[in-house]
LONU-842570 format. One record per residue (C-alpha): residue number from 1; residue in three letters; x, z, y. Coordinates in Angstrom, 1 decimal. Example, Ala and Ser with C-alpha at 12.3 -4.5 7.8 and 13.67 -1.06 7.14 Angstrom:
REM residues 2
1 | ALA | 12.3 | 7.8 | -4.5
2 | SER | 13.7 | 7.1 | -1.1
***
This chain:
REM residues 437
1 | MET | 0.0 | 0.0 | 0.0
2 | ASN | 2.8 | 0.9 | 2.4
3 | LYS | 4.6 | -2.3 | 1.6
4 | THR | 1.5 | -4.3 | 2.4
5 | ILE | 1.1 | -2.6 | 5.8
6 | LEU | 4.8 | -3.1 | 6.6
7 | ALA | 4.5 | -6.9 | 5.7
8 | LEU | 1.4 | -7.3 | 8.0
9 | VAL | 3.2 | -5.5 | 10.9
10 | SER | 6.3 | -7.7 | 10.5
11 | ALA | 4.2 | -10.9 | 10.4
12 | THR | 2.4 | -9.8 | 13.6
13 | LEU | 5.7 | -9.1 | 15.4
14 | LEU | 7.1 | -12.5 | 14.3
15 | LEU | 4.0 | -14.4 | 15.5
16 | GLY | 4.1 | -12.5 | 18.9
17 | ALA | 7.8 | -13.5 | 19.3
18 | CYS | 7.2 | -17.2 | 18.6
19 | SER | 4.2 | -17.6 | 21.0
20 | LYS | 5.0 | -19.0 | 24.5
21 | PRO | 4.4 | -16.7 | 27.5
22 | ALA | 1.6 | -17.6 | 29.9
23 | PRO | 2.8 | -19.7 | 32.8
24 | ALA | 3.0 | -18.0 | 36.2
25 | GLU | 0.4 | -18.9 | 38.7
26 | GLU | 1.6 | -20.9 | 41.7
27 | PRO | 1.6 | -18.9 | 44.9
28 | VAL | -0.8 | -19.8 | 47.7
29 | ARG | 1.4 | -21.2 | 50.3
30 | ALA | 0.7 | -21.2 | 54.0
31 | VAL | 1.0 | -24.6 | 55.7
32 | LYS | 0.5 | -26.0 | 59.1
33 | VAL | -2.3 | -28.5 | 59.4
34 | MET | -3.2 | -31.1 | 62.1
35 | THR | -6.2 | -33.3 | 62.6
36 | VAL | -5.6 | -37.0 | 62.6
37 | GLY | -6.7 | -38.7 | 65.8
38 | LEU | -6.0 | -41.8 | 67.9
39 | ASN | -3.2 | -41.8 | 70.5
40 | THR | -1.9 | -44.4 | 72.9
41 | PHE | 1.2 | -46.3 | 71.9
42 | SER | 3.7 | -45.9 | 74.8
43 | SER | 7.0 | -47.2 | 73.6
44 | GLY | 8.5 | -50.5 | 72.4
45 | TYR | 11.9 | -51.8 | 71.6
46 | GLU | 14.5 | -50.2 | 73.9
47 | PHE | 18.2 | -51.2 | 74.1
48 | ALA | 21.1 | -49.5 | 75.9
49 | GLY | 23.1 | -51.6 | 78.2
50 | GLU | 25.6 | -51.7 | 81.1
51 | VAL | 25.5 | -53.1 | 84.6
52 | ARG | 28.2 | -55.7 | 85.2
53 | ALA | 29.0 | -58.2 | 87.9
54 | ARG | 27.9 | -61.8 | 87.1
55 | SER | 31.3 | -63.0 | 88.3
56 | GLU | 34.3 | -60.9 | 87.4
57 | SER | 37.8 | -62.4 | 87.7
58 | ARG | 41.2 | -61.3 | 86.3
59 | LEU | 43.6 | -62.2 | 89.2
60 | GLY | 47.3 | -62.8 | 88.6
61 | PHE | 50.2 | -64.4 | 90.3
62 | ARG | 50.8 | -68.1 | 90.0
63 | VAL | 54.5 | -67.6 | 89.7
64 | GLY | 56.6 | -65.0 | 87.8
65 | GLY | 58.6 | -62.3 | 89.3
66 | LYS | 59.0 | -58.6 | 90.0
67 | ILE | 56.1 | -56.7 | 91.7
68 | ILE | 57.4 | -54.8 | 94.7
69 | ARG | 54.1 | -53.6 | 96.2
70 | ARG | 50.5 | -53.2 | 95.1
71 | GLN | 47.9 | -52.5 | 97.8
72 | ALA | 44.8 | -52.5 | 95.6
73 | GLU | 43.4 | -49.5 | 93.9
74 | VAL | 40.5 | -49.0 | 91.4
75 | GLY | 37.2 | -48.8 | 93.1
76 | GLN | 38.5 | -50.2 | 96.4
77 | ARG | 36.3 | -52.7 | 98.2
78 | VAL | 38.2 | -55.8 | 99.4
79 | LYS | 37.5 | -58.8 | 101.5
80 | ALA | 38.2 | -62.5 | 100.8
81 | GLY | 41.8 | -63.2 | 101.7
82 | GLN | 43.0 | -59.6 | 101.6
83 | VAL | 46.4 | -59.1 | 100.0
84 | LEU | 46.2 | -57.2 | 96.7
85 | ALA | 49.9 | -57.2 | 95.5
86 | GLN | 53.2 | -58.8 | 96.3
87 | LEU | 56.2 | -60.1 | 94.4
88 | ASP | 59.9 | -60.1 | 95.4
89 | PRO | 60.1 | -63.3 | 97.5
90 | GLU | 63.9 | -63.7 | 97.6
91 | ASP | 64.3 | -66.1 | 94.7
92 | LEU | 61.3 | -68.2 | 95.9
93 | ARG | 62.7 | -68.4 | 99.4
94 | LEU | 66.1 | -69.5 | 98.1
95 | ALA | 64.4 | -72.2 | 96.0
96 | ALA | 62.5 | -73.4 | 99.2
97 | ASP | 65.8 | -73.6 | 101.1
98 | SER | 67.4 | -75.7 | 98.3
99 | ALA | 64.4 | -78.1 | 98.4
100 | ARG | 64.7 | -78.4 | 102.1
101 | ALA | 68.4 | -79.3 | 101.8
102 | GLN | 67.6 | -81.9 | 99.2
103 | LEU | 65.1 | -83.4 | 101.6
104 | GLU | 67.6 | -83.7 | 104.3
105 | SER | 70.1 | -85.4 | 101.9
106 | ALA | 67.4 | -87.8 | 100.8
107 | ALA | 66.6 | -88.6 | 104.4
108 | THR | 70.2 | -89.4 | 105.2
109 | SER | 70.5 | -91.7 | 102.2
110 | ARG | 67.3 | -93.5 | 103.2
111 | ASP | 68.5 | -94.0 | 106.8
112 | LEU | 71.8 | -95.4 | 105.5
113 | ALA | 70.1 | -97.8 | 103.1
114 | ALA | 67.7 | -98.9 | 105.9
115 | ALA | 70.7 | -99.7 | 108.2
116 | ASP | 72.5 | -101.6 | 105.5
117 | PHE | 69.4 | -103.7 | 104.8
118 | LYS | 69.0 | -104.5 | 108.4
119 | ARG | 72.6 | -105.6 | 108.8
120 | PHE | 72.6 | -107.7 | 105.6
121 | ARG | 69.3 | -109.4 | 106.7
122 | GLU | 71.0 | -110.6 | 109.9
123 | LEU | 73.9 | -111.9 | 107.9
124 | LYS | 71.5 | -113.7 | 105.6
125 | GLU | 69.9 | -115.4 | 108.6
126 | GLN | 73.4 | -116.7 | 109.5
127 | ASN | 74.0 | -117.8 | 105.9
128 | PHE | 77.0 | -115.5 | 105.5
129 | ILE | 75.5 | -113.9 | 102.3
130 | SER | 73.4 | -115.1 | 99.5
131 | GLY | 69.8 | -114.2 | 98.9
132 | ALA | 70.6 | -112.1 | 95.8
133 | GLU | 72.8 | -109.8 | 97.9
134 | LEU | 70.0 | -109.2 | 100.4
135 | GLU | 67.6 | -108.4 | 97.5
136 | ARG | 70.1 | -105.9 | 96.2
137 | ARG | 70.2 | -104.1 | 99.5
138 | GLU | 66.4 | -104.1 | 99.7
139 | SER | 66.2 | -102.4 | 96.3
140 | THR | 68.6 | -99.8 | 97.4
141 | LEU | 66.5 | -99.1 | 100.4
142 | LYS | 63.3 | -98.7 | 98.3
143 | SER | 65.1 | -96.3 | 95.9
144 | ALA | 66.3 | -94.2 | 98.8
145 | GLN | 62.8 | -94.1 | 100.3
146 | ALA | 61.4 | -93.0 | 96.9
147 | GLN | 64.1 | -90.2 | 96.7
148 | TYR | 63.1 | -89.1 | 100.1
149 | GLN | 59.4 | -88.8 | 99.2
150 | ARG | 60.3 | -87.0 | 96.0
151 | ALA | 62.4 | -84.4 | 97.9
152 | GLN | 59.5 | -84.1 | 100.4
153 | SER | 57.0 | -83.3 | 97.6
154 | GLN | 59.5 | -80.9 | 96.0
155 | LEU | 59.8 | -79.0 | 99.3
156 | SER | 56.0 | -78.7 | 99.5
157 | VAL | 55.9 | -77.3 | 96.0
158 | GLN | 58.6 | -74.7 | 96.7
159 | GLY | 56.9 | -73.8 | 99.9
160 | ASN | 53.6 | -73.2 | 98.1
161 | GLN | 55.4 | -71.1 | 95.5
162 | ALA | 56.9 | -69.0 | 98.2
163 | SER | 53.4 | -68.3 | 99.5
164 | TYR | 52.3 | -67.4 | 95.9
165 | ALA | 54.4 | -64.3 | 96.1
166 | SER | 51.3 | -62.6 | 97.7
167 | LEU | 48.2 | -62.1 | 95.5
168 | VAL | 45.1 | -62.3 | 97.6
169 | ALA | 41.4 | -61.8 | 96.8
170 | ASN | 39.5 | -65.0 | 96.4
171 | VAL | 36.1 | -63.4 | 97.1
172 | ALA | 34.8 | -60.1 | 98.5
173 | GLY | 34.2 | -57.5 | 95.8
174 | VAL | 35.3 | -54.3 | 94.1
175 | VAL | 38.5 | -53.7 | 92.2
176 | THR | 37.4 | -52.6 | 88.7
177 | ALA | 40.8 | -52.4 | 87.0
178 | VAL | 44.5 | -52.5 | 87.7
179 | GLU | 46.7 | -53.9 | 84.9
180 | ALA | 50.2 | -54.0 | 86.5
181 | GLU | 52.3 | -51.5 | 88.5
182 | PRO | 55.1 | -52.0 | 91.1
183 | GLY | 58.5 | -52.6 | 89.5
184 | GLN | 57.0 | -54.5 | 86.6
185 | VAL | 58.3 | -58.0 | 85.9
186 | ILE | 55.5 | -60.3 | 84.9
187 | ALA | 55.1 | -63.9 | 83.9
188 | ALA | 53.0 | -66.5 | 85.8
189 | GLY | 49.3 | -66.0 | 85.1
190 | ALA | 49.6 | -62.5 | 83.8
191 | PRO | 46.5 | -60.4 | 85.0
192 | VAL | 47.3 | -57.9 | 87.6
193 | VAL | 43.9 | -56.9 | 89.2
194 | ARG | 40.3 | -57.2 | 87.9
195 | LEU | 37.9 | -58.0 | 90.7
196 | ALA | 34.1 | -57.9 | 90.4
197 | ALA | 32.6 | -60.2 | 93.0
198 | ASP | 29.7 | -59.1 | 95.3
199 | GLY | 26.4 | -60.7 | 94.6
200 | PRO | 24.1 | -61.0 | 91.6
201 | ARG | 24.6 | -58.5 | 88.8
202 | ASP | 23.6 | -58.6 | 85.1
203 | VAL | 22.6 | -56.0 | 82.5
204 | VAL | 24.5 | -56.7 | 79.3
205 | PHE | 23.4 | -55.2 | 76.0
206 | SER | 23.6 | -56.0 | 72.3
207 | VAL | 20.7 | -56.8 | 69.9
208 | PRO | 20.8 | -56.8 | 66.1
209 | GLU | 20.6 | -60.0 | 64.0
210 | ASP | 16.9 | -59.4 | 63.1
211 | ARG | 15.9 | -59.4 | 66.7
212 | VAL | 18.1 | -61.9 | 68.4
213 | MET | 15.6 | -64.8 | 67.7
214 | SER | 13.0 | -62.9 | 69.7
215 | PHE | 15.0 | -63.1 | 72.9
216 | LYS | 14.8 | -66.4 | 74.8
217 | PRO | 16.0 | -67.3 | 78.3
218 | GLY | 13.2 | -66.5 | 80.7
219 | LEU | 11.8 | -63.5 | 78.8
220 | SER | 10.6 | -60.8 | 81.1
221 | VAL | 11.9 | -57.3 | 80.4
222 | LYS | 12.0 | -53.9 | 82.3
223 | VAL | 15.1 | -52.0 | 83.1
224 | ARG | 15.4 | -48.2 | 83.5
225 | SER | 18.5 | -46.4 | 84.8
226 | TRP | 19.7 | -43.4 | 82.8
227 | ALA | 19.7 | -41.4 | 86.1
228 | GLN | 16.4 | -42.7 | 87.3
229 | ASP | 13.4 | -40.5 | 87.8
230 | ARG | 10.8 | -41.3 | 85.2
231 | SER | 8.1 | -41.2 | 87.9
232 | LYS | 9.6 | -44.2 | 89.7
233 | PRO | 8.6 | -47.7 | 88.6
234 | LEU | 10.9 | -49.7 | 86.3
235 | LEU | 12.9 | -52.6 | 87.6
236 | GLU | 11.8 | -56.1 | 86.7
237 | ALA | 14.4 | -58.4 | 85.1
238 | THR | 14.6 | -61.7 | 83.2
239 | VAL | 16.8 | -62.7 | 80.2
240 | ARG | 19.4 | -65.1 | 81.5
241 | GLU | 21.7 | -65.8 | 78.6
242 | VAL | 21.7 | -65.1 | 74.8
243 | GLY | 25.0 | -65.1 | 72.9
244 | ALA | 25.5 | -67.9 | 70.5
245 | SER | 27.7 | -66.0 | 68.1
246 | ALA | 27.9 | -62.4 | 66.9
247 | ASP | 30.5 | -59.9 | 67.9
248 | PRO | 33.2 | -59.8 | 65.1
249 | SER | 33.3 | -56.0 | 65.1
250 | THR | 29.7 | -54.9 | 65.7
251 | ARG | 27.9 | -58.0 | 64.3
252 | THR | 25.5 | -57.9 | 67.2
253 | TYR | 24.6 | -60.6 | 69.8
254 | PRO | 25.2 | -60.1 | 73.5
255 | VAL | 22.3 | -60.6 | 75.8
256 | LYS | 22.5 | -60.9 | 79.6
257 | VAL | 19.6 | -60.0 | 81.8
258 | ALA | 19.4 | -60.9 | 85.5
259 | LEU | 18.0 | -58.4 | 87.9
260 | ALA | 15.5 | -59.7 | 90.4
261 | GLY | 17.1 | -58.9 | 93.8
262 | GLN | 17.6 | -55.2 | 93.0
263 | GLU | 21.3 | -55.3 | 92.2
264 | GLN | 22.4 | -52.8 | 94.8
265 | SER | 20.2 | -50.0 | 93.4
266 | LEU | 22.4 | -50.0 | 90.2
267 | PRO | 26.1 | -49.4 | 90.5
268 | LEU | 28.6 | -51.3 | 88.4
269 | GLY | 29.1 | -49.7 | 85.0
270 | ALA | 25.9 | -47.7 | 85.1
271 | THR | 24.1 | -47.0 | 81.8
272 | VAL | 20.6 | -48.5 | 81.7
273 | TYR | 17.9 | -49.0 | 79.1
274 | VAL | 16.1 | -52.4 | 78.6
275 | GLN | 12.5 | -52.3 | 77.4
276 | ALA | 11.5 | -55.5 | 75.8
277 | GLN | 7.8 | -56.2 | 75.4
278 | GLY | 6.1 | -58.9 | 73.4
279 | LEU | 8.8 | -59.3 | 70.8
280 | ASP | 7.9 | -60.6 | 67.3
281 | GLY | 6.5 | -57.7 | 65.3
282 | ALA | 6.3 | -55.3 | 68.2
283 | LEU | 3.1 | -53.4 | 69.0
284 | PRO | 1.8 | -53.9 | 72.6
285 | GLN | 1.8 | -50.8 | 74.9
286 | GLY | -1.5 | -49.1 | 75.4
287 | LEU | -2.8 | -49.8 | 71.8
288 | GLN | -4.7 | -46.9 | 70.2
289 | VAL | -2.8 | -45.9 | 67.0
290 | ILE | -2.5 | -43.0 | 64.6
291 | LYS | 0.7 | -41.0 | 65.1
292 | LEU | 2.2 | -38.2 | 63.0
293 | PRO | 5.3 | -36.1 | 63.3
294 | THR | 8.1 | -37.0 | 61.0
295 | SER | 7.8 | -33.6 | 59.3
296 | ALA | 4.5 | -34.6 | 57.9
297 | LEU | 5.9 | -37.6 | 55.9
298 | ARG | 7.6 | -37.4 | 52.5
299 | GLN | 9.0 | -40.0 | 50.1
300 | GLU | 6.9 | -40.9 | 47.2
301 | GLY | 8.2 | -43.7 | 45.0
302 | GLN | 9.1 | -46.7 | 47.1
303 | GLY | 6.8 | -45.7 | 50.0
304 | SER | 5.7 | -42.8 | 52.2
305 | ALA | 2.9 | -40.3 | 51.7
306 | VAL | 1.3 | -37.3 | 53.3
307 | TRP | -0.7 | -34.3 | 52.0
308 | LEU | -4.4 | -34.2 | 52.8
309 | LEU | -6.2 | -30.8 | 52.9
310 | ASP | -9.6 | -30.4 | 51.2
311 | THR | -11.2 | -27.7 | 53.3
312 | ALA | -13.8 | -27.0 | 50.6
313 | SER | -11.4 | -26.0 | 47.8
314 | MET | -8.4 | -25.3 | 50.1
315 | THR | -6.2 | -27.6 | 47.9
316 | VAL | -4.0 | -30.6 | 48.8
317 | LYS | -3.8 | -34.1 | 47.4
318 | SER | -1.2 | -36.8 | 48.0
319 | GLN | -2.2 | -39.8 | 50.2
320 | PRO | 0.1 | -42.9 | 50.5
321 | VAL | 0.5 | -44.2 | 54.0
322 | GLN | 2.2 | -47.3 | 55.6
323 | VAL | 4.5 | -46.7 | 58.6
324 | ALA | 4.5 | -49.4 | 61.2
325 | THR | 7.1 | -48.2 | 63.6
326 | ALA | 8.3 | -45.2 | 65.6
327 | ASP | 7.1 | -44.0 | 69.0
328 | GLY | 9.7 | -41.5 | 70.2
329 | ASN | 9.9 | -38.7 | 67.6
330 | GLU | 6.6 | -39.7 | 65.9
331 | ALA | 5.8 | -42.2 | 63.3
332 | VAL | 3.0 | -44.8 | 63.9
333 | ILE | 0.8 | -45.1 | 60.8
334 | ALA | -0.5 | -48.6 | 60.1
335 | ALA | -2.7 | -47.8 | 57.1
336 | GLY | -3.8 | -45.0 | 54.8
337 | LEU | -5.4 | -42.5 | 57.2
338 | GLN | -8.6 | -42.2 | 59.2
339 | PRO | -9.4 | -40.1 | 62.3
340 | GLY | -10.7 | -36.7 | 61.4
341 | MET | -8.6 | -36.1 | 58.3
342 | GLN | -6.7 | -32.9 | 57.9
343 | VAL | -2.9 | -33.5 | 57.2
344 | VAL | -0.3 | -31.0 | 56.4
345 | SER | 2.4 | -31.2 | 59.1
346 | ALA | 5.0 | -28.7 | 57.8
347 | GLY | 6.1 | -27.5 | 54.4
348 | VAL | 5.3 | -30.8 | 52.6
349 | HIS | 8.3 | -30.6 | 50.3
350 | VAL | 7.2 | -27.5 | 48.4
351 | LEU | 3.7 | -28.6 | 47.6
352 | SER | 2.3 | -30.2 | 44.5
353 | PRO | -1.0 | -32.0 | 43.9
354 | GLY | -4.0 | -29.7 | 43.6
355 | GLN | -2.1 | -26.6 | 44.8
356 | LYS | -4.1 | -24.0 | 46.7
357 | VAL | -2.9 | -23.4 | 50.2
358 | SER | -3.8 | -21.4 | 53.3
359 | ILE | -3.6 | -22.3 | 56.9
360 | TYR | -0.7 | -20.7 | 58.7
361 | LYS | -1.6 | -18.5 | 61.6
362 | GLU | 0.8 | -17.0 | 64.1
363 | LYS | 1.3 | -13.3 | 63.8
364 | VAL | 1.8 | -11.1 | 66.9
365 | ALA | 3.7 | -7.8 | 66.2
366 | ALA | 2.2 | -4.6 | 67.5
367 | ALA | 5.5 | -3.7 | 69.2
368 | GLN | 5.1 | -6.8 | 71.4
369 | ALA | 1.7 | -5.6 | 72.6
370 | VAL | 2.8 | -2.1 | 73.8
371 | PRO | 6.6 | -2.3 | 74.3
372 | GLY | 6.7 | 0.8 | 76.7
373 | LEU | 5.0 | 3.1 | 74.1
374 | VAL | 7.4 | 2.1 | 71.3
375 | ALA | 10.4 | 2.6 | 73.6
376 | THR | 9.2 | 6.1 | 74.6
377 | ARG | 8.7 | 7.0 | 70.9
378 | ASN | 12.2 | 5.9 | 70.1
379 | ILE | 13.7 | 8.0 | 72.8
380 | ALA | 11.8 | 11.1 | 71.7
381 | GLY | 12.7 | 10.6 | 68.1
382 | SER | 16.4 | 10.3 | 69.0
383 | ALA | 16.4 | 13.5 | 71.1
384 | ALA | 14.6 | 15.7 | 68.4
385 | PRO | 17.6 | 16.1 | 65.9
386 | ALA | 19.9 | 17.3 | 68.7
387 | THR | 17.4 | 20.0 | 69.7
388 | MET | 16.9 | 21.1 | 66.1
389 | ALA | 20.6 | 21.3 | 65.4
390 | SER | 21.2 | 23.7 | 68.4
391 | ALA | 18.3 | 26.0 | 67.4
392 | PRO | 20.1 | 27.9 | 64.6
393 | ALA | 23.1 | 28.7 | 66.7
394 | SER | 20.9 | 30.2 | 69.5
395 | ALA | 18.9 | 32.3 | 67.0
396 | THR | 22.1 | 33.6 | 65.5
397 | THR | 23.6 | 34.8 | 68.8
398 | GLU | 20.4 | 36.3 | 70.2
399 | PRO | 20.6 | 39.7 | 68.3
400 | ALA | 24.0 | 40.4 | 69.5
401 | SER | 23.1 | 39.9 | 73.2
402 | ALA | 19.9 | 41.9 | 72.8
403 | SER | 21.6 | 45.0 | 71.5
404 | GLY | 23.9 | 45.3 | 74.4
405 | ALA | 26.7 | 47.1 | 72.4
406 | THR | 29.5 | 45.9 | 70.1
407 | PRO | 30.2 | 48.0 | 67.0
408 | ALA | 33.6 | 49.5 | 66.9
409 | ALA | 34.2 | 48.8 | 63.2
410 | PRO | 31.9 | 46.0 | 61.9
411 | SER | 31.5 | 45.6 | 58.2
412 | ALA | 32.9 | 42.7 | 56.2
413 | ALA | 29.5 | 41.1 | 55.7
414 | SER | 28.6 | 41.1 | 59.4
415 | SER | 32.0 | 39.8 | 60.4
416 | ASN | 31.7 | 36.9 | 58.0
417 | ALA | 28.3 | 36.1 | 59.3
418 | THR | 29.5 | 36.2 | 62.9
419 | ALA | 32.4 | 34.0 | 62.1
420 | ALA | 30.1 | 31.5 | 60.4
421 | ALA | 27.8 | 31.4 | 63.5
422 | ALA | 30.5 | 31.0 | 66.0
423 | PRO | 31.4 | 27.4 | 65.3
424 | ALA | 27.7 | 26.4 | 65.4
425 | SER | 27.1 | 28.0 | 68.8
426 | GLY | 30.4 | 27.4 | 70.6
427 | GLY | 31.6 | 24.3 | 68.9
428 | ALA | 35.3 | 23.4 | 69.5
429 | ASN | 35.6 | 25.6 | 72.7
430 | ALA | 34.7 | 29.0 | 70.9
431 | ALA | 37.6 | 31.4 | 70.2
432 | PRO | 38.0 | 32.6 | 66.5
433 | LEU | 37.1 | 36.2 | 65.8
434 | PRO | 39.8 | 38.7 | 64.6
435 | PRO | 39.9 | 39.5 | 60.9
436 | PRO | 38.1 | 42.6 | 59.8
437 | ARG | 40.0 | 45.8 | 59.4
***
């Protein structure tokens, strides 16, 4: 009988050990909920750009030499014809003097050939020389005349090169960069000063490959300065030029936008934002759309989805949505939602289909409601231990002061008690009692 009972108990224990424990119930999570509604679409494609002069020249000397003086500085406004830098003119002046001397020599040779030709022509008229000799003298005169003209042209070239020792501004504008310093020896044509001409200015920005076909010359855009007050109206501009090839490093296409007579309001190099409307695939401004914060979206398979709240059962279910574009920090929903639906806006990554939830509510602490009362209680609580600690010492010393007499020969017990009470009442400043006799 005992063996049968033992076998039944063992079988029961084995069956209990093999059975799986009951799964734990999912907790009721608090979530933030928002009601889907229609909002106005206010943004489009926006590109960051920079204000540049339409005409910007890199000026350099037309001859090589050593820079001895530079008058231009970055940011300086210059006028047309103003000297920007100068070369050492000594070598150029010597070359001009040499060309002038060659011109004088050629002039002397020409005059001598002309005199010979005149004399031999008179001799030919008297039949003292042959016609061939006269023709020879005529050829010598023509050669001398050509040598004179060559020397004259060479002198003009050397004179021009002497004047090239001074670098002057071709137009009025602003110096945007300096690329050479005094004492530096440069070759002809090397850039020394970068000059941005006054006049029309462009906004230059880059667009990706998938949007470059949407930009055409003549497209109207709006320009906003980074430092501009948002309450002021945007500047009107027109696309002037679209790059034919992509930048080799960024793989984007440069686009130039012409400002409509408002160039002076934007300084050179200023950061601006170009808002392009009417591009292919872009939503028009003012359209009524459904917008959700990005925290309400989650990845589900190859698309996006949100959690819908069933207010009757307080459970959530997954709802696939289609995102059209972005409007600031919000996503514009193209399909999947209707106005009036309840959507979970925070905590979407910890939910599961059919899970029970509760709506999160802000809690206000009681200490925030009455801060003065809590502070008073804290001060009173901190002062109470000090009062209680000093009470035993006062109670111990009161009997001695009340009696008004000190015993001549105290007992050992009373001396020990007094010695124990002295540190409590006097602390570090109390003198120790003498040992009992």
